[in-house]
mmCIF file as gemmi writes it, N, C-alpha and C atoms, coordinates in Angstrom:
data_model
loop_
_atom_site.group_PDB
_atom_site.id
_atom_site.type_symbol
_atom_site.label_atom_id
_atom_site.label_alt_id
_atom_site.label_comp_id
_atom_site.label_asym_id
_atom_site.label_entity_id
_atom_site.label_seq_id
_atom_site.pdbx_PDB_ins_code
_atom_site.Cartn_x
_atom_site.Cartn_y
_atom_site.Cartn_z
_atom_site.occupancy
_atom_site.B_iso_or_equiv
_atom_site.pdbx_formal_charge
_atom_site.auth_seq_id
_atom_site.auth_asym_id
_atom_site.pdbx_PDB_model_num
ATOM 1 N N . MET Axp A 1 ? -6.916 14.24 93.005 1 0 ? 1 A 1
ATOM 2 C CA . MET Axp A 1 ? -8.144 14.434 92.272 1 0 ? 1 A 1
ATOM 3 C C . MET Axp A 1 ? -8.562 15.891 92.366 1 0 ? 1 A 1
ATOM 4 N N . THR Axp A 2 ? -8.954 16.474 91.247 1 0 ? 2 A 1
ATOM 5 C CA . THR Axp A 2 ? -9.364 17.867 91.197 1 0 ? 2 A 1
ATOM 6 C C . THR Axp A 2 ? -10.852 17.98 91.486 1 0 ? 2 A 1
ATOM 7 N N . HIS Axp A 3 ? -11.21 18.902 92.36 1 0 ? 3 A 1
ATOM 8 C CA . HIS Axp A 3 ? -12.614 19.142 92.669 1 0 ? 3 A 1
ATOM 9 C C . HIS Axp A 3 ? -13.115 20.257 91.749 1 0 ? 3 A 1
ATOM 10 N N . LEU Axp A 4 ? -14.155 19.957 90.978 1 0 ? 4 A 1
ATOM 11 C CA . LEU Axp A 4 ? -14.746 20.962 90.107 1 0 ? 4 A 1
ATOM 12 C C . LEU Axp A 4 ? -15.861 21.686 90.855 1 0 ? 4 A 1
ATOM 13 N N . PRO Axp A 5 ? -15.976 22.982 90.658 1 0 ? 5 A 1
ATOM 14 C CA . PRO Axp A 5 ? -17.017 23.738 91.359 1 0 ? 5 A 1
ATOM 15 C C . PRO Axp A 5 ? -18.416 23.356 90.864 1 0 ? 5 A 1
ATOM 16 N N . GLU Axp A 6 ? -19.385 23.486 91.757 1 0 ? 6 A 1
ATOM 17 C CA . GLU Axp A 6 ? -20.779 23.264 91.384 1 0 ? 6 A 1
ATOM 18 C C . GLU Axp A 6 ? -21.203 24.364 90.413 1 0 ? 6 A 1
ATOM 19 N N . THR Axp A 7 ? -22.119 24.067 89.537 1 0 ? 7 A 1
ATOM 20 C CA . THR Axp A 7 ? -22.613 25.063 88.594 1 0 ? 7 A 1
ATOM 21 C C . THR Axp A 7 ? -24.133 25.005 88.549 1 0 ? 7 A 1
ATOM 22 N N . ASP Axp A 8 ? -24.739 26.067 88.095 1 0 ? 8 A 1
ATOM 23 C CA . ASP Axp A 8 ? -26.19 26.107 88.03 1 0 ? 8 A 1
ATOM 24 C C . ASP Axp A 8 ? -26.712 25.922 86.615 1 0 ? 8 A 1
ATOM 25 N N . ARG Axp A 9 ? -25.845 25.428 85.715 1 0 ? 9 A 1
ATOM 26 C CA . ARG Axp A 9 ? -26.294 25.178 84.35 1 0 ? 9 A 1
ATOM 27 C C . ARG Axp A 9 ? -25.446 24.09 83.697 1 0 ? 9 A 1
ATOM 28 N N . ILE Axp A 10 ? -26.039 23.466 82.718 1 0 ? 10 A 1
ATOM 29 C CA . ILE Axp A 10 ? -25.333 22.499 81.881 1 0 ? 10 A 1
ATOM 30 C C . ILE Axp A 10 ? -25.41 23.03 80.462 1 0 ? 10 A 1
ATOM 31 N N . VAL Axp A 11 ? -24.271 23.091 79.785 1 0 ? 11 A 1
ATOM 32 C CA . VAL Axp A 11 ? -24.199 23.592 78.419 1 0 ? 11 A 1
ATOM 33 C C . VAL Axp A 11 ? -23.834 22.427 77.511 1 0 ? 11 A 1
ATOM 34 N N . VAL Axp A 12 ? -24.586 22.28 76.415 1 0 ? 12 A 1
ATOM 35 C CA . VAL Axp A 12 ? -24.331 21.208 75.458 1 0 ? 12 A 1
ATOM 36 C C . VAL Axp A 12 ? -24.359 21.793 74.051 1 0 ? 12 A 1
ATOM 37 N N . GLY Axp A 13 ? -23.438 21.341 73.22 1 0 ? 13 A 1
ATOM 38 C CA . GLY Axp A 13 ? -23.387 21.787 71.832 1 0 ? 13 A 1
ATOM 39 C C . GLY Axp A 13 ? -24.156 20.836 70.936 1 0 ? 13 A 1
ATOM 40 N N . VAL Axp A 14 ? -24.883 21.392 69.985 1 0 ? 14 A 1
ATOM 41 C CA . VAL Axp A 14 ? -25.627 20.582 69.024 1 0 ? 14 A 1
ATOM 42 C C . VAL Axp A 14 ? -25.32 21.051 67.61 1 0 ? 14 A 1
ATOM 43 N N . ASP Axp A 15 ? -25.229 20.09 66.699 1 0 ? 15 A 1
ATOM 44 C CA . ASP Axp A 15 ? -24.958 20.425 65.298 1 0 ? 15 A 1
ATOM 45 C C . ASP Axp A 15 ? -25.902 19.699 64.341 1 0 ? 15 A 1
ATOM 46 N N . GLY Axp A 16 ? -26.918 19.05 64.872 1 0 ? 16 A 1
ATOM 47 C CA . GLY Axp A 16 ? -27.873 18.356 64.024 1 0 ? 16 A 1
ATOM 48 C C . GLY Axp A 16 ? -27.565 16.885 63.801 1 0 ? 16 A 1
ATOM 49 N N . SER Axp A 17 ? -26.416 16.441 64.263 1 0 ? 17 A 1
ATOM 50 C CA . SER Axp A 17 ? -26.04 15.039 64.085 1 0 ? 17 A 1
ATOM 51 C C . SER Axp A 17 ? -26.739 14.161 65.114 1 0 ? 17 A 1
ATOM 52 N N . ALA Axp A 18 ? -26.766 12.863 64.838 1 0 ? 18 A 1
ATOM 53 C CA . ALA Axp A 18 ? -27.364 11.916 65.778 1 0 ? 18 A 1
ATOM 54 C C . ALA Axp A 18 ? -26.623 11.939 67.112 1 0 ? 18 A 1
ATOM 55 N N . ALA Axp A 19 ? -25.303 12.062 67.063 1 0 ? 19 A 1
ATOM 56 C CA . ALA Axp A 19 ? -24.509 12.092 68.294 1 0 ? 19 A 1
ATOM 57 C C . ALA Axp A 19 ? -24.833 13.326 69.132 1 0 ? 19 A 1
ATOM 58 N N . SER Axp A 20 ? -25.031 14.467 68.485 1 0 ? 20 A 1
ATOM 59 C CA . SER Axp A 20 ? -25.345 15.674 69.258 1 0 ? 20 A 1
ATOM 60 C C . SER Axp A 20 ? -26.76 15.613 69.822 1 0 ? 20 A 1
ATOM 61 N N . LEU Axp A 21 ? -27.674 14.952 69.126 1 0 ? 21 A 1
ATOM 62 C CA . LEU Axp A 21 ? -29.02 14.77 69.669 1 0 ? 21 A 1
ATOM 63 C C . LEU Axp A 21 ? -28.962 13.886 70.912 1 0 ? 21 A 1
ATOM 64 N N . ALA Axp A 22 ? -28.158 12.827 70.853 1 0 ? 22 A 1
ATOM 65 C CA . ALA Axp A 22 ? -27.985 11.958 72.019 1 0 ? 22 A 1
ATOM 66 C C . ALA Axp A 22 ? -27.385 12.741 73.179 1 0 ? 22 A 1
ATOM 67 N N . ALA Axp A 23 ? -26.412 13.609 72.893 1 0 ? 23 A 1
ATOM 68 C CA . ALA Axp A 23 ? -25.793 14.427 73.937 1 0 ? 23 A 1
ATOM 69 C C . ALA Axp A 23 ? -26.81 15.395 74.535 1 0 ? 23 A 1
ATOM 70 N N . LEU Axp A 24 ? -27.662 15.959 73.696 1 0 ? 24 A 1
ATOM 71 C CA . LEU Axp A 24 ? -28.684 16.883 74.177 1 0 ? 24 A 1
ATOM 72 C C . LEU Axp A 24 ? -29.664 16.165 75.102 1 0 ? 24 A 1
ATOM 73 N N . LEU Axp A 25 ? -30.098 14.971 74.719 1 0 ? 25 A 1
ATOM 74 C CA . LEU Axp A 25 ? -31.024 14.211 75.56 1 0 ? 25 A 1
ATOM 75 C C . LEU Axp A 25 ? -30.379 13.836 76.89 1 0 ? 25 A 1
ATOM 76 N N . ARG Axp A 26 ? -29.123 13.445 76.857 1 0 ? 26 A 1
ATOM 77 C CA . ARG Axp A 26 ? -28.403 13.098 78.088 1 0 ? 26 A 1
ATOM 78 C C . ARG Axp A 26 ? -28.242 14.324 78.97 1 0 ? 26 A 1
ATOM 79 N N . ALA Axp A 27 ? -27.916 15.455 78.366 1 0 ? 27 A 1
ATOM 80 C CA . ALA Axp A 27 ? -27.761 16.692 79.125 1 0 ? 27 A 1
ATOM 81 C C . ALA Axp A 27 ? -29.095 17.123 79.734 1 0 ? 27 A 1
ATOM 82 N N . ALA Axp A 28 ? -30.196 16.93 79.005 1 0 ? 28 A 1
ATOM 83 C CA . ALA Axp A 28 ? -31.511 17.278 79.535 1 0 ? 28 A 1
ATOM 84 C C . ALA Axp A 28 ? -31.845 16.429 80.756 1 0 ? 28 A 1
ATOM 85 N N . ASP Axp A 29 ? -31.544 15.138 80.676 1 0 ? 29 A 1
ATOM 86 C CA . ASP Axp A 29 ? -31.77 14.257 81.827 1 0 ? 29 A 1
ATOM 87 C C . ASP Axp A 29 ? -30.943 14.703 83.028 1 0 ? 29 A 1
ATOM 88 N N . GLU Axp A 30 ? -29.684 15.031 82.78 1 0 ? 30 A 1
ATOM 89 C CA . GLU Axp A 30 ? -28.788 15.455 83.862 1 0 ? 30 A 1
ATOM 90 C C . GLU Axp A 30 ? -29.247 16.775 84.475 1 0 ? 30 A 1
ATOM 91 N N . ALA Axp A 31 ? -29.671 17.71 83.629 1 0 ? 31 A 1
ATOM 92 C CA . ALA Axp A 31 ? -30.146 19.003 84.121 1 0 ? 31 A 1
ATOM 93 C C . ALA Axp A 31 ? -31.391 18.819 84.993 1 0 ? 31 A 1
ATOM 94 N N . GLU Axp A 32 ? -32.261 17.912 84.579 1 0 ? 32 A 1
ATOM 95 C CA . GLU Axp A 32 ? -33.46 17.657 85.381 1 0 ? 32 A 1
ATOM 96 C C . GLU Axp A 32 ? -33.099 17.034 86.731 1 0 ? 32 A 1
ATOM 97 N N . LEU Axp A 33 ? -32.171 16.092 86.723 1 0 ? 33 A 1
ATOM 98 C CA . LEU Axp A 33 ? -31.745 15.464 87.976 1 0 ? 33 A 1
ATOM 99 C C . LEU Axp A 33 ? -31.132 16.462 88.94 1 0 ? 33 A 1
ATOM 100 N N . ARG Axp A 34 ? -30.351 17.394 88.401 1 0 ? 34 A 1
ATOM 101 C CA . ARG Axp A 34 ? -29.645 18.37 89.236 1 0 ? 34 A 1
ATOM 102 C C . ARG Axp A 34 ? -30.448 19.636 89.499 1 0 ? 34 A 1
ATOM 103 N N . HIS Axp A 35 ? -31.598 19.767 88.827 1 0 ? 35 A 1
ATOM 104 C CA . HIS Axp A 35 ? -32.446 20.959 88.947 1 0 ? 35 A 1
ATOM 105 C C . HIS Axp A 35 ? -31.679 22.214 88.552 1 0 ? 35 A 1
ATOM 106 N N . VAL Axp A 36 ? -31.034 22.134 87.383 1 0 ? 36 A 1
ATOM 107 C CA . VAL Axp A 36 ? -30.272 23.269 86.867 1 0 ? 36 A 1
ATOM 108 C C . VAL Axp A 36 ? -30.747 23.605 85.455 1 0 ? 36 A 1
ATOM 109 N N . GLU Axp A 37 ? -30.335 24.765 84.987 1 0 ? 37 A 1
ATOM 110 C CA . GLU Axp A 37 ? -30.676 25.243 83.653 1 0 ? 37 A 1
ATOM 111 C C . GLU Axp A 37 ? -29.926 24.433 82.596 1 0 ? 37 A 1
ATOM 112 N N . LEU Axp A 38 ? -30.58 24.189 81.471 1 0 ? 38 A 1
ATOM 113 C CA . LEU Axp A 38 ? -29.943 23.547 80.317 1 0 ? 38 A 1
ATOM 114 C C . LEU Axp A 38 ? -29.804 24.587 79.222 1 0 ? 38 A 1
ATOM 115 N N . VAL Axp A 39 ? -28.581 24.741 78.708 1 0 ? 39 A 1
ATOM 116 C CA . VAL Axp A 39 ? -28.318 25.682 77.624 1 0 ? 39 A 1
ATOM 117 C C . VAL Axp A 39 ? -27.797 24.872 76.436 1 0 ? 39 A 1
ATOM 118 N N . ALA Axp A 40 ? -28.546 24.899 75.333 1 0 ? 40 A 1
ATOM 119 C CA . ALA Axp A 40 ? -28.121 24.228 74.106 1 0 ? 40 A 1
ATOM 120 C C . ALA Axp A 40 ? -27.527 25.281 73.177 1 0 ? 40 A 1
ATOM 121 N N . VAL Axp A 41 ? -26.337 25.001 72.661 1 0 ? 41 A 1
ATOM 122 C CA . VAL Axp A 41 ? -25.628 25.948 71.806 1 0 ? 41 A 1
ATOM 123 C C . VAL Axp A 41 ? -25.487 25.34 70.422 1 0 ? 41 A 1
ATOM 124 N N . ARG Axp A 42 ? -25.881 26.094 69.418 1 0 ? 42 A 1
ATOM 125 C CA . ARG Axp A 42 ? -25.704 25.649 68.041 1 0 ? 42 A 1
ATOM 126 C C . ARG Axp A 42 ? -24.833 26.678 67.343 1 0 ? 42 A 1
ATOM 127 N N . ALA Axp A 43 ? -23.784 26.195 66.735 1 0 ? 43 A 1
ATOM 128 C CA . ALA Axp A 43 ? -22.869 27.084 66.019 1 0 ? 43 A 1
ATOM 129 C C . ALA Axp A 43 ? -22.524 26.469 64.675 1 0 ? 43 A 1
ATOM 130 N N . TRP Axp A 44 ? -22.294 27.309 63.707 1 0 ? 44 A 1
ATOM 131 C CA . TRP Axp A 44 ? -21.913 26.828 62.393 1 0 ? 44 A 1
ATOM 132 C C . TRP Axp A 44 ? -21.123 27.924 61.705 1 0 ? 44 A 1
ATOM 133 N N . ARG Axp A 45 ? -20.468 27.517 60.631 1 0 ? 45 A 1
ATOM 134 C CA . ARG Axp A 45 ? -19.732 28.478 59.824 1 0 ? 45 A 1
ATOM 135 C C . ARG Axp A 45 ? -20.433 28.577 58.482 1 0 ? 45 A 1
ATOM 136 N N . ALA Axp A 46 ? -20.717 29.782 58.066 1 0 ? 46 A 1
ATOM 137 C CA . ALA Axp A 46 ? -21.39 29.979 56.783 1 0 ? 46 A 1
ATOM 138 C C . ALA Axp A 46 ? -20.478 29.525 55.645 1 0 ? 46 A 1
ATOM 139 N N . SER Axp A 47 ? -21.057 28.836 54.706 1 0 ? 47 A 1
ATOM 140 C CA . SER Axp A 47 ? -20.308 28.371 53.543 1 0 ? 47 A 1
ATOM 141 C C . SER Axp A 47 ? -20.124 29.518 52.56 1 0 ? 47 A 1
ATOM 142 N N . ARG Axp A 48 ? -18.951 29.618 51.985 1 0 ? 48 A 1
ATOM 143 C CA . ARG Axp A 48 ? -18.692 30.674 51.016 1 0 ? 48 A 1
ATOM 144 C C . ARG Axp A 48 ? -19.45 30.407 49.714 1 0 ? 48 A 1
ATOM 145 N N . GLU Axp A 49 ? -19.904 29.198 49.509 1 0 ? 49 A 1
ATOM 146 C CA . GLU Axp A 49 ? -20.642 28.859 48.294 1 0 ? 49 A 1
ATOM 147 C C . GLU Axp A 49 ? -21.92 29.669 48.159 1 0 ? 49 A 1
ATOM 148 N N . TRP Axp A 50 ? -22.453 30.13 49.268 1 0 ? 50 A 1
ATOM 149 C CA . TRP Axp A 50 ? -23.715 30.852 49.249 1 0 ? 50 A 1
ATOM 150 C C . TRP Axp A 50 ? -23.521 32.353 49.038 1 0 ? 50 A 1
ATOM 151 N N . LEU Axp A 51 ? -22.293 32.813 49.027 1 0 ? 51 A 1
ATOM 152 C CA . LEU Axp A 51 ? -22.031 34.237 48.868 1 0 ? 51 A 1
ATOM 153 C C . LEU Axp A 51 ? -21.942 34.618 47.399 1 0 ? 51 A 1
ATOM 154 N N . ALA Axp A 52 ? -22.446 35.768 47.065 1 0 ? 52 A 1
ATOM 155 C CA . ALA Axp A 52 ? -22.346 36.265 45.703 1 0 ? 52 A 1
ATOM 156 C C . ALA Axp A 52 ? -20.897 36.637 45.395 1 0 ? 52 A 1
ATOM 157 N N . PRO Axp A 53 ? -20.465 36.481 44.162 1 0 ? 53 A 1
ATOM 158 C CA . PRO Axp A 53 ? -19.067 36.845 43.816 1 0 ? 53 A 1
ATOM 159 C C . PRO Axp A 53 ? -18.829 38.339 43.933 1 0 ? 53 A 1
């Protein structure tokens, strides 16, 4: 069994979906239990449809 090092933060990705909201809520609960920082990351790729020709 591999031992993972302790960390002082929990990082969770969000994209606006119901599943990512559930993950964010779970991560918030875990961060509170562990007394660590919660970092929510949102990333997206710009659609080319919005660019002028």
